[in-house]
C-alpha positions in Angstrom: 49.8 -53.5 -13.0 51.3 -56.9 -12.3 54.8 -57.5 -11.1 56.7 -60.3 -12.9 57.8 -61.9 -9.6 54.1 -62.2 -8.5 53.5 -64.3 -11.6 56.5 -66.4 -10.8 55.7 -67.0 -7.1 51.9 -67.0 -7.3 50.9 -67.7 -10.9 47.5 -69.3 -10.3 46.3 -66.7 -7.9 47.5 -63.8 -10.1 45.9 -65.3 -13.2 42.7 -66.0 -11.3 42.5 -62.4 -10.1 43.1 -61.0 -13.6 40.4 -63.3 -15.0 37.9 -62.2 -12.4 38.8 -58.5 -12.9 38.0 -58.9 -16.6 34.7 -60.6 -15.8 35.8 -64.1 -16.4 36.9 -67.0 -14.3 39.9 -69.3 -14.2 39.4 -72.8 -15.6 41.2 -74.6 -12.8 41.3 -77.9 -14.7 43.3 -76.3 -17.5 45.8 -74.3 -15.5 49.2 -75.8 -15.9 52.6 -74.8 -14.4 55.4 -74.9 -17.0 58.5 -76.0 -15.1 60.9 -76.6 -18.0 62.9 -73.9 -19.7 61.0 -71.8 -22.2 64.1 -71.8 -24.4 63.8 -74.6 -26.9 66.1 -75.7 -29.7 69.4 -74.4 -31.0 67.8 -71.2 -32.3 67.0 -70.0 -28.8 69.1 -67.1 -27.6 71.5 -67.6 -24.7 73.2 -70.7 -23.5 71.4 -71.2 -20.2 68.3 -73.3 -20.1 66.8 -72.4 -16.7 63.7 -74.1 -15.5 61.2 -72.8 -13.0 62.8 -74.3 -9.9 66.3 -73.2 -10.8 65.0 -69.7 -11.7 63.4 -69.4 -8.3 66.6 -70.4 -6.6 68.8 -68.2 -8.7 66.7 -65.0 -9.0 64.5 -65.3 -5.9 67.3 -64.2 -3.6 68.7 -60.7 -3.2 72.2 -61.9 -4.2 71.0 -63.1 -7.6 68.9 -60.1 -8.7 71.7 -58.1 -10.1 73.9 -61.0 -11.3 75.4 -60.2 -14.7 74.8 -56.4 -14.4 77.7 -54.0 -14.4 78.0 -51.0 -12.1 77.1 -48.7 -15.0 73.8 -50.7 -15.5 72.9 -50.4 -11.9 73.8 -46.7 -11.8 71.7 -46.0 -14.9 68.7 -47.8 -13.3 69.0 -45.7 -10.2 69.2 -42.5 -12.2 66.4 -43.2 -14.7 63.9 -45.5 -13.0 61.0 -43.7 -11.4 61.7 -43.6 -7.6 58.0 -43.4 -6.7 57.1 -46.5 -8.8 60.1 -48.4 -7.4 58.7 -47.7 -3.9 55.2 -48.7 -4.8 56.4 -52.0 -6.2 58.6 -52.6 -3.2 61.8 -52.6 -5.2 65.2 -51.5 -3.8 68.1 -50.1 -5.7 71.3 -52.1 -5.8 73.0 -49.9 -3.2 70.0 -50.3 -0.8 70.0 -54.1 -0.8 
């Protein structure tokens, strides 16, 4: 399993590891960091156009991880997400942060 934040913080290393696990190798010359927002054009959902650096700043801190979530969302997550997996991935519930 691969955590999303590992792809965000260490994309090249994660992709290289996945390639090697599958019997291939990363083509370092073709690896490209995409730093602009993935949302393009008026048809894209949502109004925010967050790029890579802004996303790291916003979501890479404990304070930003639950922004936009209501208490009911957080309570549901604590009740229904597997506690063992949460621990394996190093995740904390909102009331533990």
